[in-house]
VOPAGU-2260 file (C-alpha; in pm, 1 decimal, decimal comma):
REM VOPAGU-2260
SITE   aa  ch    i         X         Y         Z
SITE  MET   A    0   -2105,2    1314,7   -1926,6
SITE  PHE   A    1   -2168,4     997,1   -2019,4
SITE  ARG   A    2   -1869,3     956,7   -2168,0
SITE  ARG   A    3   -1641,6    1073,2   -1901,9
SITE  SER   A    4   -1809,2     848,0   -1658,9
SITE  CYS   A    5   -1707,2     554,8   -1945,8
SITE  ILE   A    6   -1344,3     662,6   -1963,6
SITE  ARG   A    7   -1285,7     704,2   -1592,9
SITE  GLN   A    8   -1441,9     348,9   -1527,4
SITE  LYS   A    9   -1216,7     195,1   -1827,2
SITE  SER   A   10    -914,7     362,1   -1668,0
SITE  LEU   A   11    -984,2     218,0   -1320,2
SITE  SER   A   12   -1050,7    -116,1   -1495,9
SITE  VAL   A   13    -667,8    -102,3   -1679,3
SITE  SER   A   14    -453,2    -414,0   -1482,0
SITE  PRO   A   15    -215,0    -294,9   -1200,9
SITE  VAL   A   16      29,9    -530,5   -1304,5
SITE  PRO   A   17     330,0    -426,6   -1540,1
SITE  SER   A   18     425,7    -588,7   -1856,5
SITE  PHE   A   19     653,7    -886,4   -1920,4
SITE  GLU   A   20     975,4    -691,2   -2064,2
SITE  THR   A   21     884,4    -456,4   -1738,8
SITE  LEU   A   22     865,1    -721,6   -1499,5
SITE  SER   A   23    1189,3    -900,1   -1666,6
SITE  ALA   A   24    1420,3    -573,1   -1672,1
SITE  GLU   A   25    1340,1    -516,2   -1287,8
SITE  MET   A   26    1438,6    -904,4   -1273,4
SITE  GLU   A   27    1776,7    -818,4   -1409,0
SITE  SER   A   28    1842,2    -471,7   -1232,6
SITE  LEU   A   29    1765,9    -690,7    -909,1
SITE  LYS   A   30    2000,1    -965,2   -1001,3
SITE  ARG   A   31    2268,4    -732,3   -1112,2
SITE  HIS   A   32    2240,5    -531,0    -801,3
SITE  LEU   A   33    2210,2    -820,2    -527,5
SITE  SER   A   34    2499,8   -1027,4    -719,7
SITE  GLN   A   35    2758,4    -748,0    -542,9
SITE  ILE   A   36    2571,7    -721,3    -218,4
SITE  ASP   A   37    2830,0   -1006,0       6,2
SITE  SER   A   38    2537,3   -1183,1     210,4
SITE  PRO   A   39    2645,1   -1539,6     353,1
SITE  THR   A   40    2456,1   -1835,4     207,6
SITE  VAL   A   41    2339,4   -1991,7     496,9
SITE  LEU   A   42    2126,8   -2269,8     578,6
SITE  CYS   A   43    1785,5   -2085,9     565,7
SITE  HIS   A   44    1405,0   -2130,1     726,7
SITE  ASN   A   45    1315,0   -1995,0     334,4
SITE  ASP   A   46     921,9   -1950,9     510,4
SITE  LEU   A   47     979,6   -1787,8     845,2
SITE  LEU   A   48     600,3   -1658,1     881,4
SITE  THR   A   49     467,9   -1585,9    1219,7
SITE  LYS   A   50     301,3   -1853,0    1211,4
SITE  ASN   A   51     637,6   -2099,8    1158,9
SITE  ILE   A   52     782,3   -1956,2    1499,1
SITE  ILE   A   53     647,2   -2068,6    1807,3
SITE  TYR   A   54     762,2   -1884,6    2139,6
SITE  ASP   A   55     764,6   -2092,4    2502,5
SITE  HIS   A   56     691,7   -1868,8    2771,1
SITE  LYS   A   57     791,4   -2144,1    3033,5
SITE  GLU   A   58    1164,3   -2182,9    2911,4
SITE  GLY   A   59    1216,7   -1860,1    2701,5
SITE  MET   A   60    1291,1   -2021,2    2363,8
SITE  VAL   A   61    1205,0   -1983,7    2055,0
SITE  LYS   A   62    1161,2   -2302,9    1830,5
SITE  PHE   A   63    1110,1   -2330,7    1452,4
SITE  ILE   A   64     833,2   -2534,6    1270,4
SITE  ASP   A   65     730,8   -2661,7     919,7
SITE  TYR   A   66    1108,0   -2698,1     774,0
SITE  GLU   A   67     937,9   -2749,5     430,8
SITE  TYR   A   68    1172,1   -2534,3     232,0
SITE  ALA   A   69    1460,6   -2517,8     420,2
SITE  ASP   A   70    1754,5   -2529,6     208,7
SITE  TYR   A   71    2078,8   -2302,1     138,9
SITE  ASN   A   72    2025,8   -1925,8      47,3
SITE  TYR   A   73    2138,8   -1572,1     103,1
SITE  GLN   A   74    2117,9   -1478,3     482,4
SITE  ALA   A   75    1968,9   -1136,8     383,4
SITE  PHE   A   76    1698,4   -1306,2     143,1
SITE  ASP   A   77    1555,8   -1497,6     483,7
SITE  ILE   A   78    1517,3   -1268,3     693,2
SITE  GLY   A   79    1390,8   -1001,3     439,9
SITE  ASN   A   80    1167,6   -1308,4     311,1
SITE  HIS   A   81    1024,8   -1259,6     724,3
SITE  PHE   A   82    1005,7    -912,9     730,3
SITE  ASN   A   83     793,5    -889,6     416,3
SITE  GLU   A   84     578,3   -1182,6     636,1
SITE  PHE   A   85     477,2    -960,4     892,8
SITE  ALA   A   86     255,1    -757,8     605,9
SITE  GLY   A   87      75,6   -1103,0     557,3
SITE  VAL   A   88      -9,7   -1265,5     314,9
SITE  SER   A   89    -377,9   -1272,2     131,9
SITE  ASP   A   90    -459,8    -965,0     284,2
SITE  VAL   A   91    -130,9    -751,9     283,2
SITE  ASN   A   92    -125,1    -437,2     465,6
SITE  TYR   A   93     222,2    -293,4     497,1
SITE  SER   A   94     180,1    -103,6     785,1
SITE  ARG   A   95     222,1    -373,2     955,5
SITE  TYR   A   96     569,4    -454,4     829,9
SITE  PRO   A   97     860,9    -388,2    1101,2
SITE  SER   A   98     997,5     -66,3    1231,1
SITE  ARG   A   99    1330,9      22,0    1197,4
SITE  GLU   A  100    1406,1     -64,6    1596,3
SITE  LEU   A  101    1223,8    -376,3    1578,1
SITE  GLN   A  102    1397,0    -470,3    1275,7
SITE  ARG   A  103    1713,2    -364,3    1430,0
SITE  ASP   A  104    1693,1    -506,7    1800,8
SITE  TRP   A  105    1579,9    -847,7    1545,7
SITE  LEU   A  106    1914,2    -836,7    1375,2
SITE  THR   A  107    2084,9    -791,4    1699,9
SITE  ALA   A  108    1979,1   -1107,2    1833,0
SITE  TYR   A  109    2003,9   -1302,7    1536,7
SITE  LEU   A  110    2362,2   -1198,1    1495,5
SITE  GLN   A  111    2448,1   -1274,8    1860,0
SITE  SER   A  112    2288,4   -1648,8    1837,3
SITE  TYR   A  113    2452,8   -1655,0    1484,8
SITE  ASN   A  114    2805,6   -1574,6    1628,9
SITE  HIS   A  115    2744,0   -1823,1    1969,4
SITE  SER   A  116    2649,1   -2129,6    1721,1
SITE  THR   A  117    2949,1   -2038,8    1522,6
SITE  GLY   A  118    3164,5   -2058,1    1804,0
SITE  ARG   A  119    3262,4   -1659,0    1708,1
SITE  GLU   A  120    3245,4   -1379,4    1990,6
SITE  VAL   A  121    2879,5   -1355,0    2088,1
SITE  THR   A  122    2886,9    -945,5    2112,6
SITE  VAL   A  123    2789,4    -747,3    1810,0
SITE  THR   A  124    2879,6    -426,7    1688,6
SITE  GLU   A  125    2678,4    -145,6    1569,7
SITE  ALA   A  126    2872,5    -169,7    1244,0
SITE  GLU   A  127    2786,1    -583,1    1198,1
SITE  VAL   A  128    2439,9    -448,9    1222,7
SITE  THR   A  129    2388,8    -156,4     973,9
SITE  LYS   A  130    2536,5    -385,2     749,0
SITE  LEU   A  131    2330,6    -693,3     781,7
SITE  TYR   A  132    2056,1    -428,5     822,3
SITE  VAL   A  133    2099,2    -238,6     470,3
SITE  GLN   A  134    2161,1    -655,7     309,2
SITE  VAL   A  135    1816,4    -746,2     461,9
SITE  CYS   A  136    1670,8    -410,7     319,7
SITE  LYS   A  137    1753,9    -455,3     -26,9
SITE  PHE   A  138    1675,2    -833,2     -26,8
SITE  SER   A  139    1349,6    -727,4      93,6
SITE  LEU   A  140    1263,6    -638,2    -241,7
SITE  VAL   A  141    1276,1    -948,4    -345,1
């Protein structure tokens, strides 16, 4: 009985971190896959946690703060990272990850604003939202 208990405790104490080789192989696989995704490179915030987004109720405006990590990056990476930030950093809970509906609403508003700022037609199609949604889902794995 004591032996079984020790074996059980040992198996529970095994590190959940994959080996370096496993992580390297996974990174290479992601790199190969993501390099084929046609996500544009845009100026990104690169730290879009909710504390860096301020909503001004009076003006009905959203403002961003803390541009320390701002740089050019894949559009879908910045958005995927933003959605991951919903789950938290030190107290990670993926039940807080935004629902598909919230993501699609967010992406629609993003694309409308993006189109407006680049002088394009503001109207966004369902196909455009779906394309960005798929890209974001893939980049959120990073």
